[in-house]
C-alpha atoms as one frame of an Amber mdcrd trajectory, in Angstrom:
protein
   0.000   0.000   0.000   1.122   3.558  -0.746   0.878   5.604   2.454   1.018
   9.383   2.809   2.896  10.680   5.867   2.361  14.311   6.863   4.544  16.185
   9.340   6.506  19.438   9.420   9.289  17.692  11.347  11.730  16.019   8.910
  12.995  13.645  11.619   9.471  12.384  12.268   8.942  11.861   8.537  12.198
   9.942   8.345  11.261   7.658  11.254   7.795   7.015   9.852   9.159   6.279
   6.405  11.788   3.881   7.740   9.241   1.828   9.703   6.705   1.716   6.869
   9.204   0.863   4.124  10.653  -1.901   6.265   7.142  -3.436   6.286   6.952
  -3.266   2.487   4.880  -0.107   2.045   5.484   2.696  -0.426   5.642   6.089
   1.239   4.768   9.603   0.065   5.562  12.604   2.243   4.061  16.044   2.779
   5.214  18.872   5.068   1.769  20.324   5.789  -1.936  19.804   5.213  -2.124
  21.721   1.937   0.670  19.664   0.382  -1.079  16.535   1.670  -4.362  17.497
  -0.028  -2.564  18.030  -3.324  -1.040  14.547  -3.062  -4.389  12.958  -2.169
  -6.062  14.515  -5.212  -3.751  12.429  -7.421  -5.578   9.382  -6.070  -2.488
   7.315  -5.273  -2.801   7.234  -1.457  -5.804   6.125   0.563  -4.138   5.870
   3.970  -2.733   8.970   5.700  -0.619   9.235   8.839  -0.588  12.883   9.874
   0.747  14.882  12.772  -1.909  16.886  14.614   0.180  20.030  15.227   1.498
  21.653  12.051   1.740  25.282  10.927  -0.865  26.420   8.446  -3.261  23.556
   7.764  -2.917  21.242  10.781  -3.935  17.587  11.078  -7.382  18.369  12.441
  -8.213  20.712   9.576  -6.739  18.205   7.108  -9.275  15.653   8.366 -12.123
  18.119   7.863 -10.958  19.014   4.336 -10.622  15.353   3.339 -14.113  14.532
   4.601 -15.508  17.570   2.832 -14.118  16.613  -0.578 -15.243  13.972  -3.042
 -12.342  11.543  -3.418 -12.753   8.411  -5.547 -12.480   6.154  -2.490 -12.440
   6.403   1.276  -9.294   7.942   2.803  -8.287   6.381   6.134  -6.593   8.866
   8.494  -4.407   8.124  11.515  -3.534  11.176  13.616  -0.223  11.316  15.475
  -0.705  13.375  18.574   0.421  14.125  22.087  -3.187  15.121  22.860  -4.349
  11.908  24.470  -7.211  13.308  26.535 -10.741  12.105  25.945 -11.815  15.566
  24.833  -9.114  15.682  22.142  -9.973  12.195  20.927 -13.616  13.232  20.543
 -12.527  16.385  18.709 -10.343  14.407  16.311 -12.991  11.766  15.627 -15.575
  14.469  15.014 -13.233  16.064  12.466 -12.959  12.764  10.591  -9.937  10.907
  12.003 -10.209   7.119  11.997  -7.490   6.330  14.539  -4.961   7.931  16.855
  -1.426   7.177  17.943   0.640   8.917  20.592   3.980  10.528  19.879   6.647
   9.291  20.096   5.266   6.204  18.347   6.350   2.590  18.642   6.975   0.887
  15.230   5.029  -2.272  16.162   2.001  -0.205  17.193   2.289   1.864  14.026
   2.193  -1.221  11.803  -0.697  -2.728  13.764  -2.764   0.409  13.230  -1.823
   0.517   9.552  -3.000  -3.087   9.179  -6.319  -2.118  10.770  -6.641   0.660
   8.207  -5.819  -1.730   5.383  -8.568  -4.078   6.534 -11.114  -1.265   6.538
 -10.104  -0.120   3.050 -10.037  -3.681   1.718 -13.608  -4.263   2.886 -14.811
  -1.193   0.983 -12.905  -2.166  -2.151 -14.029  -5.789  -1.958 -17.725  -5.078
  -1.562 -17.790  -2.487  -4.348 -15.923  -4.671  -6.840 -17.887  -7.848  -6.149
 -21.221  -6.063  -6.303 -20.365  -4.342  -9.580 -19.018  -7.490 -11.228 -21.847
  -9.702 -10.015 -24.403  -7.250 -11.424 -22.471  -7.143 -14.697 -22.550 -10.935
 -14.984 -26.227 -11.001 -14.091 -27.034  -8.547 -16.874 -25.592 -10.837 -19.574
 -26.130 -14.394 -18.443 -29.486 -16.027 -17.798 -27.712 -18.653 -15.682 -27.518
 -16.608 -12.479 -29.641 -16.252  -9.380 -30.200 -19.584  -7.678 -27.323 -21.215
  -9.584 -24.852 -18.725  -8.125 -26.345 -19.088  -4.653 -26.134 -22.870  -4.758
 -22.579 -22.908  -6.125 -21.330 -20.539  -3.453 -22.918 -22.640  -0.708 -21.637
 -25.921  -2.158 -18.166 -24.371  -2.368 -18.347 -23.173   1.217 -19.477 -26.617
   2.412 -16.596 -28.323   0.590 -13.993 -25.862   1.880 -15.253 -26.136   5.439
 -15.191 -29.932   5.258 -11.664 -29.926   3.813 -10.480 -27.600   6.588 -11.078
 -30.508   8.975  -8.581 -32.670   7.117  -5.089 -32.439   8.684  -3.440 -32.049
   5.266  -5.354 -28.789   4.674  -5.056 -27.198   8.133  -2.382 -24.782   6.921
  -4.198 -23.881   3.699  -7.858 -23.600   4.655  -8.989 -21.543   7.640 -12.180
 -19.651   8.451 -11.013 -16.691   6.375 -10.445 -18.952   3.344 -13.923 -20.464
   3.744 -15.424 -16.981   3.872 -13.490 -15.837   0.811 -14.558 -18.772  -1.349
 -18.182 -18.147  -0.391 -17.760 -14.478  -1.272 -15.906 -14.867  -4.577 -17.233
 -18.069  -6.169 -20.257 -16.267  -7.722 -17.728 -14.565 -10.025 -16.542 -17.867
 -11.534 -18.218 -17.127 -14.880 -17.697 -13.352 -14.957 -15.903 -13.787 -18.303
 -19.197 -14.653 -19.985 -19.842 -10.922 -20.266 -17.332 -10.998 -23.142 -19.009
 -13.837 -25.071 -21.139 -12.849 -28.129 -24.911 -13.121 -27.669 -25.137 -15.576
 -30.573 -23.161 -18.053 -28.490 -24.012 -17.081 -24.918 -27.766 -16.904 -25.478
 -28.126 -19.832 -27.881 -31.055 -21.961 -26.604 -29.447 -25.368 -27.106 -26.197
 -27.262 -27.473 -23.268 -25.448 -29.010 -21.445 -26.511 -32.152 -17.737 -27.373
 -31.737 -16.703 -23.962 -33.045 -19.199 -22.195 -30.768 -17.903 -24.192 -27.818
 -14.370 -22.988 -28.549 -15.667 -19.412 -28.317 -17.505 -20.204 -25.082 -14.345
 -21.683 -23.578 -12.631 -18.300 -23.801 -14.800 -17.025 -20.937 -12.405 -18.514
 -18.371  -9.434 -16.519 -19.655 -11.601 -13.422 -20.163 -12.775 -13.584 -16.561
  -9.252 -14.053 -15.279  -8.011 -11.085 -17.319 -10.827  -8.872 -16.032 -10.118
  -9.695 -12.414  -6.370  -9.473 -12.945  -6.780  -5.886 -14.143  -8.584  -5.059
 -10.896  -5.913  -6.922  -8.937  -3.187  -4.749 -10.436  -4.916  -1.716  -8.937
  -5.358  -3.419  -5.547  -2.493  -5.952  -5.334  -3.070  -6.695  -1.664  -6.740
  -7.642  -2.088  -6.884 -11.375  -1.309 -10.498 -11.634  -2.470  -9.448 -10.479
  -5.952  -6.623 -13.017  -5.990  -9.042 -15.836  -5.169 -11.702 -14.577  -7.584
  -9.107 -14.435 -10.374  -7.879 -17.945  -9.591 -11.427 -19.340  -9.575 -12.363
 -17.683 -12.862  -9.173 -18.935 -14.503  -9.193 -22.514 -13.225 -12.681 -23.831
 -12.463 -12.791 -25.559 -15.886  -9.382 -27.157 -15.480  -9.373 -30.918 -14.865
  -7.269 -32.797 -12.374  -5.761 -34.945 -15.162  -4.762 -31.889 -17.226  -7.409
 -32.160 -19.970  -9.354 -29.038 -19.000  -9.129 -25.440 -20.173  -7.901 -22.763
 -20.643  -4.333 -23.691 -19.594  -4.482 -27.491 -19.387  -2.836 -27.527 -15.967
  -3.140 -30.589 -13.755  -3.192 -31.795 -10.161  -2.197 -29.376  -7.447  -0.963
 -26.886 -10.047  -4.651 -26.006 -10.268  -5.442 -23.543  -7.441  -7.316 -25.257
  -4.629 -10.204 -22.789  -4.878 -10.605 -23.691  -8.562 -10.634 -27.420  -7.772
 -13.347 -26.846  -5.171 -15.572 -24.679  -7.374 -15.164 -27.128 -10.286 -16.978
 -29.839  -8.352 -19.602 -27.463  -6.976 -20.356 -26.093 -10.463 -20.617 -29.517
 -12.117 -22.788 -30.925  -9.329 -25.213 -28.049  -9.826 -25.221 -28.534 -13.597
 -26.018 -32.231 -13.187 -28.794 -31.826 -10.643 -30.730 -28.986 -12.289 -32.793
 -28.878 -15.460 -31.158 -27.613 -18.625 -32.569 -26.978 -22.079 -31.111 -30.256
 -23.342 -31.879 -32.509 -20.330 -33.943 -33.047 -17.232 -32.369 -32.697 -13.796
 -30.409 -35.763 -12.739 -30.858 -37.229  -9.271 -28.352 -36.709  -6.489 -27.414
 -40.384  -6.778 -26.661 -40.007 -10.491 -24.525 -36.916  -9.813 -22.773 -38.747
  -6.970 -21.877 -41.675  -9.222 -20.609 -39.327 -11.934 -18.417 -37.430  -9.488
 -16.998 -40.668  -8.025 -16.244 -41.945 -11.519 -14.389 -38.706 -12.324 -12.301
 -38.712  -9.137  -8.673 -38.261 -10.195  -9.745 -37.421 -13.759 -11.981 -34.349
 -13.661 -11.911 -33.813  -9.903  -9.338 -33.691  -7.140  -9.812 -36.877  -5.043
  -9.546 -34.810  -1.838 -12.417 -32.588  -2.984 -14.440 -35.682  -3.923 -13.885
 -37.104  -0.435 -15.045 -33.821   1.088 -18.168 -34.036  -1.095 -18.906 -37.541
   0.199 -18.408 -36.360   3.764 -20.885 -33.481   3.422 -23.338 -34.726   0.809
 -26.253 -34.346   3.212 -25.447 -30.636   3.288 -25.442 -30.609  -0.529 -28.889
 -32.159  -0.524 -30.169 -29.578   1.962 -28.791 -26.722  -0.159 -30.361 -28.170
  -3.309 -33.740 -28.415  -1.585 -33.546 -24.919  -0.106 -32.648 -23.242  -3.402
 -34.623 -25.421  -5.797 -35.723 -23.473  -8.876 -39.233 -23.470 -10.234 -39.534
 -24.376 -13.941 -38.641 -21.274 -15.967 -40.333 -20.069 -19.133 -36.959 -19.072
 -20.582 -34.595 -22.052 -21.033 -31.532 -21.985 -18.828 -28.098 -22.031 -20.374
 -25.795 -25.009 -20.253 -23.982 -24.519 -16.933 -21.035 -26.767 -17.743 -19.940
 -24.691 -20.744
């Protein structure tokens, strides 16, 4: 993250910069509030660490000016101050400060407060991006709604079950489970780039049309990768990109778009692959009736080690009652408009 430090004392700026750069941050500096506002208008910094007492435009007035202007995203402000009374804290919060730190500061405390600011900013970025992209996908693809809700819940159930396996303790925690639930609805975001003649065709695709449809995985990955370049620390974008890119890969390397195999396929992609196929098998499509859970179960077992990661298949077997409950809860009524082929 690029952080703006504001102080009229060059020694304080030097100490702040040293601690922040050592933690991997990029640092901009300003000597007063006016210079800080000019830097913020360039849109490169969304976290500010400012001294309270400065000549001219002080830290308190800087907070008021920031809150009174229309920046493209929220600016998180930490005030450095020797004013640690309750009255001063209330005054600073009322002016728009998000956090306070006493001077002289301790580097460990500084980094802890910066991490808190990063979390707050990441939540805003995450929610905005996911909402916008999910609405974009919904506007182009008839295969949304209950399909996306089921897939996200199947994915969450699989991830949670796998977290109980000792071999995945270090890879899957509660945060991972929450992220896969949050990001899996974006698995087919690349379909927004597929021509209507292919995407909206009410039936099976020809081989050449299927080749066009297959490009949606790479298109989705590219779209999310562009967002990731703007917010490189956003873990939800990293997972969303990996899911979009890899949920049509197969464990034996015969999938697309990259033909990668085994554990070279991101774990989140291996999980969503099974969730997506299970939903395609057990719901009605224009070319078939819905298959039973037992039929889908047999298909998934047959494809263990071929299409699917055997560990994900085992997790499916261990939580299949939860799959059945999800399918019942989010069962779709017959639609007048045929649904698209979900396994494309």
